[in-house]
C-alpha positions in Angstrom: -127.1 37.7 124.5 -127.2 34.5 126.5 -129.9 31.9 126.7 -131.0 32.0 130.4 -132.1 28.3 130.2 -128.8 27.2 129.0 -126.2 29.9 130.2 -123.2 27.7 129.1 -124.4 27.7 125.5 -122.7 29.9 122.8 -123.1 33.6 123.5 -125.0 35.3 120.7 -123.5 38.4 119.3 -125.4 40.8 117.1 -124.6 43.5 114.6 -124.2 46.8 116.4 -127.6 48.2 115.3 -129.5 45.0 116.3 -127.5 45.0 119.7 -128.8 48.6 120.3 -132.3 47.6 119.4 -132.2 44.6 121.9 -130.5 46.6 124.7 -133.0 49.6 124.4 -136.0 47.1 124.5 -135.8 47.0 128.2 -139.2 48.7 129.1 -137.3 51.8 130.3 -136.8 53.4 126.8 -139.3 54.6 124.3 -139.3 54.0 120.6 -138.8 57.8 120.3 -135.5 57.5 122.2 -134.4 54.6 120.0 -135.1 56.7 116.9 -133.3 59.8 118.4 -130.2 57.8 119.3 -130.1 56.0 115.9 -130.5 59.2 113.9 -127.7 60.8 116.1 -125.5 57.9 115.8 -126.2 56.7 112.3 -127.4 59.9 110.7 -130.6 60.6 109.0 -129.8 58.4 106.1 -130.4 55.3 108.3 -134.0 56.4 109.0 -136.5 56.8 106.2 -140.4 57.1 105.9 -140.1 55.0 102.7 -140.5 51.2 102.9 -137.5 49.1 102.4 -137.2 45.6 101.4 -135.3 43.6 104.1 -132.2 41.6 103.0 -132.8 37.9 102.3 -131.3 36.8 105.5 -133.9 38.8 107.5 -136.8 38.4 105.3 -137.6 34.7 106.1 -137.6 32.5 109.2 -134.3 30.5 109.5 -136.2 27.4 108.6 -137.0 28.6 105.2 -133.6 30.1 104.4 -131.0 28.7 102.0 -128.2 28.9 104.7 -125.2 29.1 102.5 -126.9 32.0 100.4 -127.9 33.8 103.5 -124.3 33.5 104.8 -122.8 34.8 101.6 -125.2 37.7 101.4 -124.6 38.7 105.0 -120.9 38.5 104.4 -121.3 40.6 101.3 -123.5 43.2 103.2 -120.8 43.3 106.2 -118.0 43.8 103.6 -119.9 46.7 102.0 -120.7 48.4 105.1 -117.1 48.1 106.3 -115.9 49.6 103.1 -118.4 52.6 103.5 -117.3 53.0 107.1 -113.6 53.0 106.1 -114.3 55.7 103.2 -116.2 57.9 105.8 -113.5 57.6 108.4 -110.9 59.0 105.9 -113.1 62.0 104.9 -112.1 65.3 106.4 -114.4 66.5 109.1 -116.0 69.9 108.4 
């Protein structure tokens, strides 16, 4: 995503799921369409009726974050997700 007021500034990149949310928040798609796409793409495990606690780096405004801690936790979460993705990609398809 770019800043239209400063197009030469650094381009923001998002985690794939957040990029999906931002791209579908265009006034042309409904929340139901987003949920349908997410459940097909990420599976039912990604969607829950139960509340979940957000990770530290999403729980507070950036001004209140301990930036080194937030960076460490984000990196740990990415590594965990990459490991899960790798393990799932090596499982035989039914």
